[in-house]
C-alpha positions as CSV (number, residue, x, y, z in Angstrom):
1,M,29.2,-73.4,24.3
2,N,31.6,-73.6,21.6
3,K,34.7,-71.4,20.6
4,K,32.9,-70.3,17.4
5,T,29.7,-69.4,19.0
6,T,31.7,-67.1,22.1
7,K,33.8,-65.6,19.3
8,K,30.3,-64.4,17.5
9,I,28.5,-63.5,20.7
10,T,31.9,-61.5,21.6
11,A,32.0,-60.1,18.3
12,G,28.5,-59.0,18.3
13,K,28.9,-57.0,22.2
14,K,31.5,-55.2,20.1
15,V,29.2,-54.2,17.6
16,I,26.5,-53.0,20.5
17,L,29.1,-51.8,22.6
18,S,30.4,-49.4,19.7
19,E,27.3,-48.1,18.6
20,V,26.2,-47.5,22.1
21,E,29.5,-45.3,22.2
22,I,28.7,-44.1,18.7
23,L,25.7,-42.6,19.8
24,K,26.9,-41.6,23.2
25,K,28.9,-39.0,21.4
26,I,25.9,-38.0,19.2
27,T,24.1,-36.6,22.3
28,Q,26.7,-35.3,23.8
29,T,27.6,-33.2,20.2
30,I,23.7,-32.1,20.1
31,A,23.7,-30.9,23.8
32,S,27.0,-29.1,23.8
33,S,25.8,-26.3,21.0
34,L,22.5,-24.6,20.2
35,D,24.2,-23.4,16.9
36,L,23.1,-25.2,13.7
37,E,25.3,-25.3,11.6
38,E,28.2,-26.3,13.8
39,V,25.8,-29.2,14.8
40,L,25.5,-30.4,11.5
41,K,29.2,-30.3,10.9
42,R,30.1,-31.9,13.6
43,I,27.8,-34.8,13.5
44,L,28.8,-34.9,9.7
45,D,32.1,-35.8,10.4
46,M,31.2,-38.5,12.9
47,V,29.0,-40.1,10.0
48,A,32.0,-40.0,7.3
49,Q,34.1,-41.1,9.7
50,I,31.6,-44.1,10.8
51,T,30.8,-44.9,7.6
52,R,34.2,-44.3,5.7
53,A,32.1,-42.6,3.2
54,E,33.9,-40.2,0.5
55,G,31.3,-37.8,1.1
56,C,28.1,-36.7,3.6
57,H,25.5,-34.1,2.9
58,I,22.5,-32.8,5.1
59,Y,19.6,-31.1,3.3
60,L,17.4,-29.4,5.1
61,H,13.5,-28.9,4.3
62,D,12.7,-25.4,4.2
63,E,8.8,-25.0,4.8
64,T,8.5,-22.0,3.3
65,T,9.1,-22.7,-0.3
66,G,9.1,-26.5,0.1
67,E,12.0,-27.6,-1.2
68,L,15.3,-29.1,0.2
69,V,18.3,-27.1,0.6
70,L,22.1,-28.2,0.9
71,M,22.8,-27.5,4.3
72,E,25.8,-28.7,5.6
73,S,28.6,-30.7,3.2
74,Q,31.5,-32.8,4.4
75,S,33.0,-33.3,1.1
76,S,31.7,-30.0,-1.5
77,K,33.1,-26.7,-1.4
78,R,31.7,-24.4,0.8
79,D,30.2,-22.5,-1.9
80,F,27.5,-24.9,-2.6
81,V,25.9,-24.7,0.5
82,G,22.9,-22.8,0.3
83,Q,22.4,-22.9,-2.8
84,V,22.0,-26.7,-4.1
85,K,18.4,-27.0,-3.9
86,L,15.9,-30.0,-5.1
87,C,12.5,-30.3,-5.1
88,I,10.5,-32.6,-3.3
89,G,10.6,-35.8,-4.7
90,E,13.4,-35.1,-7.1
91,G,15.9,-37.7,-7.2
92,V,16.8,-40.1,-4.9
93,T,17.4,-37.2,-1.9
94,G,13.6,-35.7,-2.8
95,W,12.1,-39.3,-3.2
96,V,13.4,-40.3,0.6
97,A,12.2,-37.0,1.8
98,E,8.4,-37.5,-0.3
99,Q,8.3,-41.4,1.1
100,R,10.0,-40.8,4.3
101,R,11.6,-44.0,3.6
102,Q,15.4,-44.9,3.5
103,V,17.3,-46.0,0.2
104,V,20.5,-47.8,-0.1
105,L,22.1,-48.2,-3.3
106,E,25.4,-50.6,-2.9
107,K,26.3,-49.8,-6.5
108,E,25.9,-48.1,-10.0
109,A,23.5,-45.5,-8.0
110,R,23.3,-43.2,-11.1
111,K,21.3,-46.4,-13.0
112,D,18.6,-46.0,-10.1
113,P,15.2,-44.2,-12.0
114,R,15.2,-41.7,-9.6
115,F,19.0,-40.6,-9.6
116,K,19.2,-37.1,-10.6
117,F,23.0,-35.7,-11.6
118,V,23.2,-32.1,-9.6
119,R,25.8,-30.6,-12.1
120,D,26.7,-27.9,-9.5
121,I,28.3,-30.7,-7.2
122,P,31.7,-32.1,-9.9
123,E,31.9,-34.9,-7.4
124,D,28.7,-36.1,-7.4
125,R,29.2,-38.4,-9.0
126,Y,29.3,-41.5,-7.0
127,Q,28.8,-46.2,-7.0
128,A,27.0,-46.2,-3.8
129,F,24.7,-44.0,-2.2
130,L,22.9,-44.1,1.5
131,S,19.8,-41.8,1.7
132,T,18.1,-41.5,5.1
133,P,15.1,-39.2,6.2
134,I,15.2,-37.2,9.2
135,I,12.2,-37.0,10.6
136,N,11.5,-35.1,14.5
137,Q,7.4,-35.6,15.8
138,D,6.0,-36.9,12.1
139,R,7.3,-33.3,10.7
140,L,10.2,-33.4,7.8
141,V,13.5,-32.0,8.9
142,G,15.6,-33.3,6.2
143,V,17.6,-35.7,4.8
144,I,21.2,-37.0,5.4
145,N,23.1,-38.8,2.5
146,V,26.5,-40.9,2.6
147,R,27.8,-41.7,-0.7
148,H,30.8,-43.7,-1.7
149,N,32.6,-43.6,-4.9
150,R,32.8,-47.2,-5.4
151,S,30.7,-50.0,-4.7
152,H,30.0,-50.8,-1.4
153,K,28.5,-53.0,1.2
154,Y,26.0,-51.0,3.8
155,P,25.6,-53.8,6.5
156,K,21.8,-53.8,8.3
157,G,23.7,-52.6,11.4
158,M,24.9,-49.8,10.0
159,T,21.8,-48.4,8.2
160,D,19.9,-49.2,11.3
161,L,22.2,-47.0,13.0
162,I,22.6,-44.1,10.4
163,M,18.5,-44.5,11.0
164,T,18.8,-43.5,14.8
165,I,21.2,-41.1,14.0
166,A,19.0,-39.3,12.0
167,S,16.1,-39.2,14.5
168,Q,18.5,-37.9,16.9
169,V,19.5,-35.3,14.4
170,G,16.1,-34.1,13.3
171,V,15.7,-33.2,17.5
172,A,19.2,-31.6,17.4
173,I,18.1,-29.4,14.3
174,T,14.5,-28.8,15.7
175,N,15.7,-27.3,18.7
176,A,18.9,-25.3,17.2
177,S,16.0,-23.9,14.9
178,L,13.8,-23.2,17.6
179,Y,17.1,-21.3,19.0
180,E,17.8,-19.7,16.2
181,E,14.4,-18.2,15.5
182,A,14.2,-17.2,19.5
183,T,17.5,-15.6,19.0
184,T,16.5,-13.6,15.4
185,K,13.2,-12.5,16.8
186,K,15.3,-11.1,19.6
187,R,17.5,-9.3,17.2
188,Q,14.5,-8.2,15.8
189,V,12.6,-6.6,17.8
190,N,15.3,-4.8,19.8
191,A,16.8,-3.5,16.3
192,L,13.2,-2.0,15.7
193,S,13.4,-0.7,18.7
194,E,16.2,1.1,18.2
195,V,14.7,2.1,14.5
196,S,11.5,3.7,16.7
197,A,13.7,5.3,19.2
198,A,15.8,6.9,16.2
199,A,12.4,8.1,14.0
200,A,11.0,9.6,17.0
201,S,14.6,11.1,18.2
202,N,15.4,15.0,17.2
203,R,18.9,13.6,15.5
204,Y,19.6,15.3,11.8
205,I,17.8,13.3,9.1
206,E,20.7,12.1,7.6
207,E,22.2,10.3,11.0
208,I,19.0,8.9,11.6
209,L,18.9,7.3,8.1
210,Q,22.1,5.8,8.7
211,L,21.3,4.4,12.2
212,I,18.8,2.6,10.4
213,V,20.1,1.0,7.6
214,T,23.4,-0.4,9.6
215,V,21.0,-1.6,12.3
216,T,18.9,-3.2,9.5
217,A,21.9,-4.8,7.8
218,E,22.7,-6.4,10.9
219,M,19.2,-7.4,11.6
220,M,18.8,-8.6,8.1
221,G,22.3,-10.0,8.0
222,S,22.8,-8.3,4.5
223,K,25.8,-7.6,2.5
224,I,24.3,-4.1,1.8
225,C,21.5,-2.0,3.1
226,S,20.8,1.3,1.5
227,I,18.0,4.0,1.1
228,M,17.2,5.9,-2.1
229,L,14.6,8.8,-1.3
230,L,12.8,10.7,-3.8
231,D,13.5,13.6,-5.1
232,D,9.4,14.9,-6.3
233,K,11.0,17.9,-8.3
234,K,13.5,15.7,-10.6
235,G,11.6,12.5,-10.3
236,E,14.2,10.9,-9.4
237,M,15.8,8.6,-6.8
238,F,19.0,8.8,-4.8
239,I,20.7,7.1,-2.3
240,A,20.5,8.8,0.8
241,A,22.2,6.3,3.3
242,T,24.3,3.2,3.0
243,Q,26.3,1.2,5.4
244,S,28.7,0.2,2.3
245,L,32.1,1.0,2.4
246,S,32.4,0.7,-1.3
247,E,32.7,4.2,-3.3
248,E,31.4,2.1,-6.2
249,Y,28.4,1.4,-5.0
250,K,27.7,4.5,-3.1
251,S,28.5,6.7,-6.3
252,K,25.2,5.2,-8.7
253,P,23.9,7.4,-10.7
254,N,20.2,8.2,-9.1
255,L,17.4,6.3,-10.4
256,K,14.3,7.5,-12.6
257,V,10.7,6.6,-11.2
258,G,9.9,2.9,-12.4
259,E,14.0,2.3,-13.0
260,S,15.7,-0.8,-11.8
261,I,14.1,-3.2,-8.8
262,S,14.2,-0.2,-6.5
263,G,12.8,2.1,-8.9
264,R,10.0,-0.6,-9.4
265,A,8.6,-0.9,-5.9
266,L,8.2,2.7,-5.4
267,R,5.9,2.9,-8.7
268,I,4.3,0.2,-8.0
269,K,4.7,0.6,-3.9
270,K,5.0,-2.7,-3.2
271,P,7.7,-5.1,-2.0
272,V,10.1,-6.4,-5.0
273,V,12.3,-9.7,-4.3
274,V,15.0,-10.7,-6.8
275,R,16.6,-13.9,-6.3
276,D,20.0,-13.1,-8.5
277,V,20.1,-9.7,-9.1
278,R,23.3,-10.5,-10.4
279,K,21.0,-12.1,-14.0
280,D,17.8,-9.9,-13.6
281,K,17.8,-8.3,-16.6
282,E,15.3,-5.4,-14.9
283,Y,18.8,-4.7,-12.1
284,M,21.0,-2.1,-13.8
285,F,23.8,-2.3,-11.8
286,R,24.8,-5.9,-12.5
287,D,28.6,-5.4,-13.3
288,I,28.7,-3.6,-9.9
289,A,26.3,-6.3,-8.0
290,K,29.3,-9.1,-9.7
291,R,32.0,-7.2,-8.3
292,E,30.6,-6.3,-4.7
293,G,29.2,-10.0,-4.2
294,L,25.4,-9.0,-4.2
295,V,23.2,-11.8,-4.8
296,S,19.4,-11.6,-3.4
297,M,17.7,-8.6,-2.9
298,L,15.0,-7.3,-1.0
299,A,13.4,-3.6,-1.7
300,V,10.9,-2.2,0.2
301,P,9.3,1.0,-0.1
302,M,8.8,3.9,2.3
303,M,5.3,4.4,2.8
304,I,3.6,7.9,4.7
305,R,0.1,7.3,3.9
306,D,-0.7,6.4,0.2
307,R,2.4,8.1,-0.9
308,A,5.9,6.5,-1.4
309,V,9.0,8.7,-0.1
310,G,11.6,6.6,-0.8
311,V,12.9,2.8,-1.0
312,I,15.0,0.6,1.8
313,S,16.9,-2.0,0.0
314,T,18.8,-5.4,1.6
315,Y,21.2,-7.7,-0.6
316,T,22.7,-10.9,0.6
317,S,25.7,-12.0,-0.3
318,V,24.4,-16.0,-1.2
319,P,21.0,-16.8,-3.1
320,H,18.3,-16.6,-0.2
321,S,14.5,-17.0,-0.3
322,F,12.8,-13.6,1.7
323,S,10.2,-15.0,4.1
324,G,7.0,-13.4,4.3
325,E,8.2,-12.9,8.0
326,E,11.3,-10.7,6.8
327,I,9.3,-8.8,4.5
328,K,6.8,-7.6,6.9
329,I,9.7,-6.7,9.2
330,M,11.4,-4.8,6.4
331,Q,8.5,-3.0,5.8
332,G,7.9,-2.2,9.5
333,V,11.4,-0.5,9.4
334,A,10.4,1.5,5.8
335,N,7.4,2.9,7.6
336,Q,9.4,3.9,10.4
337,A,12.1,5.3,8.1
338,A,9.3,7.5,6.5
339,V,7.8,8.6,9.7
340,A,11.1,10.1,10.3
341,I,11.9,11.5,7.1
342,E,8.0,13.4,7.3
343,N,8.5,14.3,10.9
344,T,11.7,15.9,9.6
345,K,10.1,17.6,6.8
346,L,7.4,19.1,9.3
347,L,9.5,20.2,11.9
348,N,11.5,21.9,8.8
349,K,7.9,23.6,7.8
350,I,7.4,24.6,11.6
351,G,11.0,26.4,11.6
352,E,10.3,28.4,8.6
353,M,7.0,29.2,9.6
354,E,8.6,30.4,13.1
355,E,11.4,32.5,11.2
356,N,8.9,34.2,8.9
357,I,6.7,35.0,11.8
358,E,10.0,36.3,13.2
359,T,11.0,38.4,10.4
360,R,7.5,40.0,9.7
361,K,7.6,41.2,13.5
362,L,11.2,42.9,12.7
363,V,10.0,44.0,9.6
364,E,6.9,45.5,11.3
365,K,9.2,47.3,14.0
366,A,11.6,48.6,11.4
367,K,8.7,50.0,9.0
368,G,7.2,51.4,12.4
369,I,10.7,53.5,13.1
370,L,11.2,54.5,9.5
371,M,7.5,56.0,9.4
372,K,8.2,57.8,13.1
373,E,11.9,59.1,11.9
374,S,11.7,59.8,8.2
375,G,7.9,60.5,8.0
376,L,7.5,58.0,5.2
377,S,4.3,55.9,4.6
378,E,3.7,52.4,5.6
379,Q,4.4,51.5,1.9
380,D,7.5,54.0,1.4
381,A,9.1,52.0,4.7
382,Y,8.6,49.1,3.2
383,R,10.0,49.5,-0.2
384,A,12.9,51.4,1.3
385,I,13.8,48.0,3.2
386,N,13.0,45.8,0.3
387,K,15.2,48.2,-2.3
388,K,18.1,47.9,1.0
389,S,17.7,44.1,1.3
390,M,18.6,44.0,-2.4
391,D,21.2,46.2,-3.1
392,V,23.2,44.9,-0.3
393,R,22.0,41.2,-1.1
394,K,21.0,40.0,2.7
395,P,17.7,39.4,3.9
396,M,15.2,41.9,4.9
397,K,15.1,40.5,8.6
398,A,18.8,41.1,8.4
399,V,18.0,44.4,7.4
400,A,15.0,45.0,9.6
401,E,17.5,43.9,12.7
402,A,20.2,46.6,11.4
403,I,17.5,49.4,11.2
404,V,15.8,48.1,14.9
405,M,19.3,48.4,16.7
406,T,20.9,51.6,15.3
407,W,17.5,53.3,16.6
408,E,17.9,51.7,19.7
409,M,21.3,52.8,19.8
410,K,20.7,56.4,19.3
411,R,17.5,56.0,22.4
412,G,20.8,54.8,24.4
């Protein structure tokens, strides 16, 4: 075996050992955390280091909307994460997702017919581009992209390595997503349990509603959560509870039924989702939304049978597509809040009835005393108590109590 052949074998062994070491690190990274954001960041940092790329991105497939969402970027500003979205088949990234095949563009990437310039990412001007599908058990998970600003050679060994990394990333993302879903479910169950307990408690309604918005905001990861109740007499909705510390938000004027997003949700008695309230013409407080950093909104009516008594709304600080599951959970919270309000009204009515019964008993006793002591007829005795009530500007119950007390003191 000559020296040249020996050198080639040695170099090949080094490459293999290097790849094994890289894959070992990737495996360790995946095993070290179930936090999706942390895993994606670490992997992208390693991929950027391996490929010496100017930028790396990971798009994840949102199965609810069918879109590819930018979930981690090694080079872009964090503002773009979660906001840049592509349809399956759109651009090179969308094509890779659709065809589930790797694309290697070593120069003049923008001349490729599949190329799409994403104007939201200024540095998305590059010459070389490597895009690889992330697949797990034949399910599209996302796409990992590597880009170079100048023409760049992607050796076969390198593209194969990225494919291997992508397959491992697919497992990591699936595991992290399952963990996240389980954690979210647990948080939601706990939150709904708290809301149910609050609705069934004997606390003041203001305290119950405040607890509901606080728990809901935490459960949904909301920027702001609020409850608006309907004033039937005025035909207006007013903020009854919010966990927001903003005085400007809390001081928002009342809404007429049908006005703005919350008013529409109350009128149509169905949840309303708005992708970006800052741009929605129907939303009446766009200036406040911009100052408060409010973006997506979900407004859900609080129903008692077929009657809406208010609306619970949640806002996010970044664009968000509310899933069917999230809407369903919010409807559950809204219904619990409505039950709490209805229970409070029933308790108030029961209290008023008991108060009325007590008042009638005292008035009857006071009438009997006046009829016996002053020789008045039943009608005159009642008129005397009523006149005294108006003269001293006190309830008839208080006047009747005074008559009974005076009579009992005389009797010793």
